[in-house]
MARKESE-627703 format. One record per residue (C-alpha): z, y negated, x negated; residue number from 1. Coordinates in Angstrom, 2 decimals, decimal comma, m for minus. Layout:
BEGIN
+---------+---------+---------+-----+
:       z :       y :       x : num :
+---------+---------+---------+-----+
:       Z :       Y :       X : NUM :
...
+---------+---------+---------+-----+
! end
This chain:
BEGIN
+---------+---------+---------+-----+
:       z :       y :       x : num :
+---------+---------+---------+-----+
:   92,16 : m132,98 : m124,83 :   1 :
:   89,12 : m134,54 : m126,50 :   2 :
:   87,93 : m137,48 : m124,34 :   3 :
:   84,35 : m136,28 : m124,79 :   4 :
:   85,28 : m133,01 : m123,10 :   5 :
:   86,33 : m134,85 : m119,96 :   6 :
:   82,65 : m135,55 : m119,29 :   7 :
:   81,54 : m131,97 : m119,92 :   8 :
:   81,77 : m129,21 : m117,32 :   9 :
:   81,03 : m125,68 : m118,47 :  10 :
:   78,14 : m123,93 : m116,70 :  11 :
:   78,33 : m120,73 : m118,76 :  12 :
:   81,33 : m118,41 : m118,87 :  13 :
:   82,56 : m115,40 : m120,84 :  14 :
:   84,03 : m112,45 : m118,91 :  15 :
:   86,82 : m111,36 : m121,23 :  16 :
:   88,74 : m108,73 : m119,26 :  17 :
:   90,71 : m106,10 : m121,25 :  18 :
:   89,90 : m107,96 : m124,46 :  19 :
:   93,25 : m106,98 : m126,00 :  20 :
:   92,01 : m103,38 : m126,26 :  21 :
:   89,76 : m104,47 : m129,11 :  22 :
:   87,58 : m101,65 : m130,45 :  23 :
:   88,83 :  m99,31 : m127,72 :  24 :
:   87,36 : m101,53 : m125,00 :  25 :
:   83,97 :  m99,70 : m124,85 :  26 :
:   85,85 :  m96,49 : m123,97 :  27 :
:   86,65 :  m98,03 : m120,58 :  28 :
:   83,03 :  m97,36 : m119,64 :  29 :
:   83,81 :  m93,61 : m119,46 :  30 :
:   86,30 :  m93,58 : m116,52 :  31 :
:   84,48 :  m96,40 : m114,73 :  32 :
:   81,12 :  m94,63 : m115,09 :  33 :
:   82,69 :  m91,46 : m113,71 :  34 :
:   84,08 :  m93,37 : m110,71 :  35 :
:   80,69 :  m95,07 : m110,23 :  36 :
:   78,83 :  m91,73 : m110,12 :  37 :
:   81,51 :  m90,11 : m107,95 :  38 :
:   81,40 :  m92,94 : m105,43 :  39 :
:   77,59 :  m93,02 : m105,28 :  40 :
:   77,39 :  m89,24 : m104,81 :  41 :
:   80,16 :  m88,97 : m102,22 :  42 :
:   79,09 :  m91,98 : m100,14 :  43 :
:   75,41 :  m91,03 : m100,28 :  44 :
:   76,24 :  m87,51 :  m99,07 :  45 :
:   78,42 :  m88,91 :  m96,28 :  46 :
:   75,70 :  m91,34 :  m95,21 :  47 :
:   73,01 :  m88,64 :  m95,27 :  48 :
:   75,09 :  m86,26 :  m93,15 :  49 :
:   75,91 :  m88,91 :  m90,52 :  50 :
:   72,34 :  m90,26 :  m90,33 :  51 :
:   70,63 :  m86,84 :  m90,28 :  52 :
:   72,93 :  m85,08 :  m87,79 :  53 :
:   72,49 :  m86,31 :  m84,22 :  54 :
:   75,85 :  m84,83 :  m83,21 :  55 :
:   77,46 :  m87,52 :  m85,40 :  56 :
:   75,62 :  m90,43 :  m83,78 :  57 :
:   78,68 :  m91,74 :  m81,95 :  58 :
:   80,46 :  m95,09 :  m82,49 :  59 :
:   83,25 :  m93,66 :  m84,63 :  60 :
:   80,85 :  m92,01 :  m87,10 :  61 :
:   78,53 :  m95,02 :  m87,15 :  62 :
:   81,51 :  m97,15 :  m88,21 :  63 :
:   82,32 :  m94,59 :  m90,93 :  64 :
:   78,69 :  m94,82 :  m92,12 :  65 :
:   78,92 :  m98,62 :  m92,23 :  66 :
:   82,13 :  m98,31 :  m94,26 :  67 :
:   80,25 :  m96,10 :  m96,72 :  68 :
:   77,49 :  m98,74 :  m96,92 :  69 :
:   80,00 : m101,46 :  m97,81 :  70 :
:   81,56 :  m99,20 : m100,44 :  71 :
:   78,16 :  m98,58 : m102,03 :  72 :
:   77,11 : m102,23 : m101,97 :  73 :
:   80,46 : m103,26 : m103,48 :  74 :
:   79,77 : m101,03 : m106,47 :  75 :
:   76,33 : m102,48 : m107,18 :  76 :
:   77,55 : m106,07 : m106,88 :  77 :
:   79,78 : m105,94 : m109,95 :  78 :
:   80,02 : m102,54 : m111,65 :  79 :
:   76,65 : m102,38 : m113,50 :  80 :
:   77,37 : m105,76 : m115,15 :  81 :
:   80,89 : m104,63 : m115,98 :  82 :
:   79,63 : m101,45 : m117,66 :  83 :
:   77,10 : m103,47 : m119,69 :  84 :
:   79,98 : m105,74 : m120,67 :  85 :
:   82,02 : m102,79 : m121,97 :  86 :
:   79,15 : m100,90 : m123,64 :  87 :
:   77,05 : m103,68 : m125,18 :  88 :
:   79,49 : m106,61 : m125,19 :  89 :
:   77,27 : m108,56 : m122,75 :  90 :
:   80,01 : m110,86 : m121,47 :  91 :
:   78,15 : m114,02 : m120,48 :  92 :
:   77,47 : m115,23 : m116,94 :  93 :
:   76,24 : m118,57 : m115,59 :  94 :
:   78,28 : m120,60 : m113,11 :  95 :
:   75,64 : m119,93 : m110,43 :  96 :
:   75,70 : m116,21 : m111,18 :  97 :
:   79,49 : m116,24 : m111,15 :  98 :
:   79,69 : m117,99 : m107,76 :  99 :
:   77,01 : m115,67 : m106,32 : 100 :
:   78,89 : m112,60 : m107,50 : 101 :
:   82,15 : m114,04 : m106,14 : 102 :
:   80,57 : m114,77 : m102,74 : 103 :
:   79,06 : m111,28 : m102,43 : 104 :
:   82,25 : m109,55 : m103,62 : 105 :
:   84,46 : m111,46 : m101,20 : 106 :
:   82,12 : m111,18 :  m98,21 : 107 :
:   81,78 : m107,44 :  m98,75 : 108 :
:   85,55 : m107,07 :  m99,07 : 109 :
:   86,12 : m109,10 :  m95,89 : 110 :
:   83,52 : m107,00 :  m94,06 : 111 :
:   85,35 : m103,86 :  m95,22 : 112 :
:   88,59 : m105,24 :  m93,74 : 113 :
:   86,81 : m106,07 :  m90,45 : 114 :
:   85,36 : m102,55 :  m90,27 : 115 :
:   88,88 : m101,14 :  m90,45 : 116 :
:   89,80 : m103,35 :  m87,47 : 117 :
:   86,78 : m102,14 :  m85,50 : 118 :
:   87,68 :  m98,53 :  m86,31 : 119 :
:   91,21 :  m99,11 :  m85,01 : 120 :
:   89,76 : m100,63 :  m81,82 : 121 :
:   87,42 :  m97,65 :  m81,47 : 122 :
:   90,40 :  m95,28 :  m81,56 : 123 :
:   92,30 :  m97,52 :  m79,12 : 124 :
:   89,47 :  m97,41 :  m76,57 : 125 :
:   88,94 :  m93,65 :  m77,09 : 126 :
:   92,62 :  m92,73 :  m76,63 : 127 :
:   94,14 :  m95,40 :  m74,39 : 128 :
:   91,15 :  m96,13 :  m72,10 : 129 :
:   88,94 :  m93,00 :  m72,33 : 130 :
:   87,24 :  m93,59 :  m68,96 : 131 :
:   85,92 :  m96,95 :  m70,17 : 132 :
:   85,25 :  m95,90 :  m73,78 : 133 :
:   81,45 :  m95,89 :  m73,62 : 134 :
:   81,37 :  m99,24 :  m71,83 : 135 :
:   83,78 : m100,78 :  m74,32 : 136 :
:   81,88 :  m99,42 :  m77,35 : 137 :
:   78,40 : m100,21 :  m76,01 : 138 :
:   76,74 : m102,88 :  m78,13 : 139 :
:   76,92 : m105,78 :  m75,62 : 140 :
:   80,63 : m105,18 :  m74,99 : 141 :
:   81,58 : m104,46 :  m78,59 : 142 :
:   79,81 : m107,57 :  m79,91 : 143 :
:   82,62 : m109,72 :  m78,52 : 144 :
:   84,90 : m108,01 :  m81,06 : 145 :
:   82,32 : m108,04 :  m83,87 : 146 :
:   81,02 : m111,61 :  m83,82 : 147 :
:   84,35 : m113,52 :  m84,06 : 148 :
:   85,33 : m111,57 :  m87,18 : 149 :
:   81,90 : m111,98 :  m88,80 : 150 :
:   81,91 : m115,73 :  m88,13 : 151 :
:   85,48 : m115,99 :  m89,49 : 152 :
:   84,51 : m114,09 :  m92,65 : 153 :
:   81,36 : m116,17 :  m93,22 : 154 :
:   83,06 : m119,55 :  m92,73 : 155 :
:   86,15 : m118,84 :  m94,86 : 156 :
:   84,14 : m117,24 :  m97,63 : 157 :
:   81,60 : m120,07 :  m97,70 : 158 :
:   84,28 : m122,76 :  m97,81 : 159 :
:   86,31 : m120,96 : m100,51 : 160 :
:   83,33 : m120,41 : m102,84 : 161 :
:   81,88 : m123,88 : m102,18 : 162 :
:   85,18 : m125,52 : m103,14 : 163 :
:   85,27 : m123,45 : m106,33 : 164 :
:   81,70 : m124,51 : m107,14 : 165 :
:   82,64 : m128,21 : m106,91 : 166 :
:   85,35 : m127,94 : m109,58 : 167 :
:   85,03 : m129,49 : m113,01 : 168 :
:   85,47 : m126,94 : m115,83 : 169 :
:   86,31 : m129,00 : m118,89 : 170 :
:   88,88 : m126,68 : m120,52 : 171 :
:   88,08 : m123,09 : m121,51 : 172 :
:   85,03 : m121,18 : m120,38 : 173 :
:   86,61 : m117,76 : m120,91 : 174 :
:   87,44 : m115,90 : m117,67 : 175 :
:   90,24 : m113,36 : m118,12 : 176 :
:   88,55 : m110,80 : m115,91 : 177 :
:   85,70 : m108,27 : m115,83 : 178 :
:   83,96 : m109,98 : m112,90 : 179 :
:   84,13 : m113,37 : m111,20 : 180 :
:   87,36 : m113,45 : m109,22 : 181 :
:   88,18 : m116,63 : m107,31 : 182 :
:   91,55 : m117,52 : m108,85 : 183 :
:   90,53 : m116,38 : m112,34 : 184 :
:   87,75 : m119,02 : m112,21 : 185 :
:   89,85 : m121,72 : m110,51 : 186 :
:   92,48 : m121,43 : m113,27 : 187 :
:   89,89 : m122,76 : m115,75 : 188 :
:   89,33 : m126,02 : m113,84 : 189 :
:   90,72 : m129,36 : m114,90 : 190 :
:   92,05 : m131,70 : m112,26 : 191 :
:   93,79 : m130,90 : m108,99 : 192 :
:   93,12 : m127,38 : m107,67 : 193 :
:   95,78 : m127,38 : m104,91 : 194 :
:   93,12 : m127,32 : m102,16 : 195 :
:   91,56 : m124,23 : m103,79 : 196 :
:   94,94 : m122,51 : m104,01 : 197 :
:   95,73 : m123,42 : m100,41 : 198 :
:   92,32 : m122,23 :  m99,20 : 199 :
:   92,76 : m118,95 : m101,08 : 200 :
:   96,14 : m118,31 :  m99,45 : 201 :
:   94,81 : m119,35 :  m96,03 : 202 :
:   91,91 : m116,92 :  m96,42 : 203 :
:   94,31 : m114,10 :  m97,30 : 204 :
:   96,42 : m114,86 :  m94,23 : 205 :
:   93,48 : m115,21 :  m91,83 : 206 :
:   91,56 : m112,14 :  m93,00 : 207 :
:   93,45 : m109,20 :  m94,58 : 208 :
:   96,91 : m110,14 :  m93,26 : 209 :
:   95,61 : m110,88 :  m89,74 : 210 :
:   93,58 : m107,66 :  m89,82 : 211 :
:   96,68 : m105,69 :  m90,81 : 212 :
:   98,55 : m107,18 :  m87,84 : 213 :
:   95,74 : m106,32 :  m85,40 : 214 :
:   95,45 : m102,78 :  m86,80 : 215 :
:   99,21 : m102,25 :  m86,68 : 216 :
:   99,43 : m103,40 :  m83,04 : 217 :
:   96,49 : m101,14 :  m82,13 : 218 :
:   98,07 :  m98,06 :  m83,65 : 219 :
:  101,51 :  m98,79 :  m82,21 : 220 :
:   99,92 :  m98,83 :  m78,76 : 221 :
:   97,90 :  m95,68 :  m79,59 : 222 :
:  100,94 :  m93,72 :  m80,80 : 223 :
:  103,00 :  m94,80 :  m77,80 : 224 :
:  100,20 :  m93,61 :  m75,52 : 225 :
:   99,85 :  m90,31 :  m77,38 : 226 :
:  103,58 :  m89,55 :  m77,32 : 227 :
:  103,74 :  m90,33 :  m73,62 : 228 :
:  100,84 :  m87,95 :  m72,94 : 229 :
:  102,62 :  m85,04 :  m74,66 : 230 :
:  100,67 :  m82,17 :  m76,20 : 231 :
:   97,35 :  m83,39 :  m74,76 : 232 :
:   97,30 :  m86,16 :  m77,32 : 233 :
:   97,77 :  m83,96 :  m80,42 : 234 :
:   94,06 :  m83,84 :  m81,33 : 235 :
:   93,70 :  m87,59 :  m80,85 : 236 :
:   96,75 :  m88,15 :  m83,04 : 237 :
:   95,20 :  m86,05 :  m85,84 : 238 :
:   92,05 :  m88,19 :  m85,68 : 239 :
:   94,13 :  m91,33 :  m86,06 : 240 :
:   95,98 :  m90,04 :  m89,11 : 241 :
:   92,75 :  m90,01 :  m91,13 : 242 :
:   92,07 :  m93,64 :  m90,23 : 243 :
:   95,66 :  m94,62 :  m91,05 : 244 :
:   95,41 :  m93,04 :  m94,51 : 245 :
:   92,22 :  m94,98 :  m95,25 : 246 :
:   93,51 :  m98,25 :  m93,79 : 247 :
:   96,83 :  m98,08 :  m95,63 : 248 :
:   95,22 :  m97,28 :  m98,98 : 249 :
:   92,54 :  m99,98 :  m98,66 : 250 :
:   94,70 : m102,80 :  m97,36 : 251 :
:   97,65 : m102,17 :  m99,70 : 252 :
:   95,37 : m102,26 : m102,77 : 253 :
:   93,55 : m105,32 : m101,40 : 254 :
:   96,70 : m107,34 : m100,69 : 255 :
:   98,26 : m106,35 : m104,02 : 256 :
:   95,12 : m107,46 : m105,88 : 257 :
:   94,87 : m110,78 : m103,99 : 258 :
:   98,54 : m111,70 : m104,23 : 259 :
:   98,90 : m110,78 : m107,91 : 260 :
:   96,91 : m113,93 : m108,77 : 261 :
:   98,53 : m116,21 : m106,20 : 262 :
:  102,24 : m115,43 : m106,41 : 263 :
:  104,28 : m115,76 : m109,59 : 264 :
:  104,99 : m112,35 : m111,10 : 265 :
:  105,59 : m110,61 : m114,41 : 266 :
:  102,33 : m108,67 : m114,40 : 267 :
:  100,32 : m108,81 : m117,61 : 268 :
:   96,70 : m110,09 : m117,43 : 269 :
:   95,44 : m106,52 : m117,96 : 270 :
:   97,58 : m105,27 : m115,07 : 271 :
:   96,13 : m107,92 : m112,73 : 272 :
:   92,60 : m107,09 : m113,86 : 273 :
:   93,27 : m103,38 : m113,36 : 274 :
:   94,60 : m103,97 : m109,81 : 275 :
:   91,61 : m106,13 : m108,88 : 276 :
:   89,15 : m103,62 : m110,31 : 277 :
:   90,80 : m100,63 : m108,66 : 278 :
:   90,77 : m102,48 : m105,33 : 279 :
:   86,98 : m102,71 : m105,70 : 280 :
:   86,53 :  m99,09 : m106,83 : 281 :
:   89,30 :  m97,19 : m105,07 : 282 :
:   87,89 :  m97,34 : m101,55 : 283 :
:   84,42 :  m96,19 : m102,66 : 284 :
:   85,84 :  m93,05 : m104,26 : 285 :
:   88,66 :  m92,39 : m101,81 : 286 :
:   87,10 :  m92,99 :  m98,38 : 287 :
:   84,27 :  m90,40 :  m98,37 : 288 :
:   86,53 :  m87,68 :  m99,78 : 289 :
:   89,21 :  m88,25 :  m97,13 : 290 :
:   86,70 :  m88,43 :  m94,29 : 291 :
:   84,86 :  m85,38 :  m95,61 : 292 :
:   88,04 :  m83,30 :  m95,85 : 293 :
:   89,99 :  m84,50 :  m92,82 : 294 :
:   87,29 :  m85,13 :  m90,19 : 295 :
:   86,43 :  m81,70 :  m88,80 : 296 :
:   82,95 :  m82,61 :  m87,48 : 297 :
:   81,86 :  m84,21 :  m90,76 : 298 :
:   83,34 :  m81,35 :  m92,81 : 299 :
:   81,45 :  m78,76 :  m90,73 : 300 :
:   78,15 :  m80,60 :  m91,13 : 301 :
:   78,64 :  m80,96 :  m94,90 : 302 :
:   79,43 :  m77,24 :  m95,24 : 303 :
:   76,30 :  m76,39 :  m93,20 : 304 :
:   74,23 :  m78,63 :  m95,45 : 305 :
:   75,60 :  m77,07 :  m98,66 : 306 :
:   75,05 :  m73,45 :  m97,54 : 307 :
+---------+---------+---------+-----+
! end
């Protein structure tokens, strides 16, 4: 390495995801634009129905509405820039812009994971302790489940992004991704990045993995309670299935995307980029459709609205 480069740290980066497609790269804007419009339309309709119909103003539907909000905000954090990248070859981003995008992406993803935990707890209180459901889900009582996860998400995200911002980027300034992903940026740093790698793995364990464990325990208890109650728990079980479909799809894609950068594997760079991008887009397209089709109350309200 040129000794002069040791004193230079890049502050401007090129987002170079899917570059091997060459002249076909702009065509990626077509499926991603379709998913963008589908997600905006479906989540906006879901939000409108829940907000406008008083019959849906219960904790479970409020949590579904918040999930739709996180899906919408996730799209606007990275997808417009990505589409401009594909269509007009606008690949540049400053270090500050990169870290800001990374912080917002990660915090929104962590919030999405926490919402899935709160939805599992909502079902636990509704099915296993129905007499105390309203007390448990009242704001003062539910805050004791909300605040620890929000504080955890804020602290881990802040530390992870701050450590990335302190790195010295004296090698390449080309990020092999379509948006600023933590490990894709860290890989460009010169010097020791072991603390960044360790912090990334710790964050994965303390947020998505821990959330999966909490959710799994909640649903094991729920299913045991339902099976013990016999036929009286059939309706409650059907409600849980919708949540399980959403949780499984979201967390599997999230963990696959995170671990593909942190564990040695034979995936090509394009495959890793595709997994990371689909993790960001999949929930926004998938969640409102599943909730609209499988949740009877929401489906009835949507059909009434469309008549």
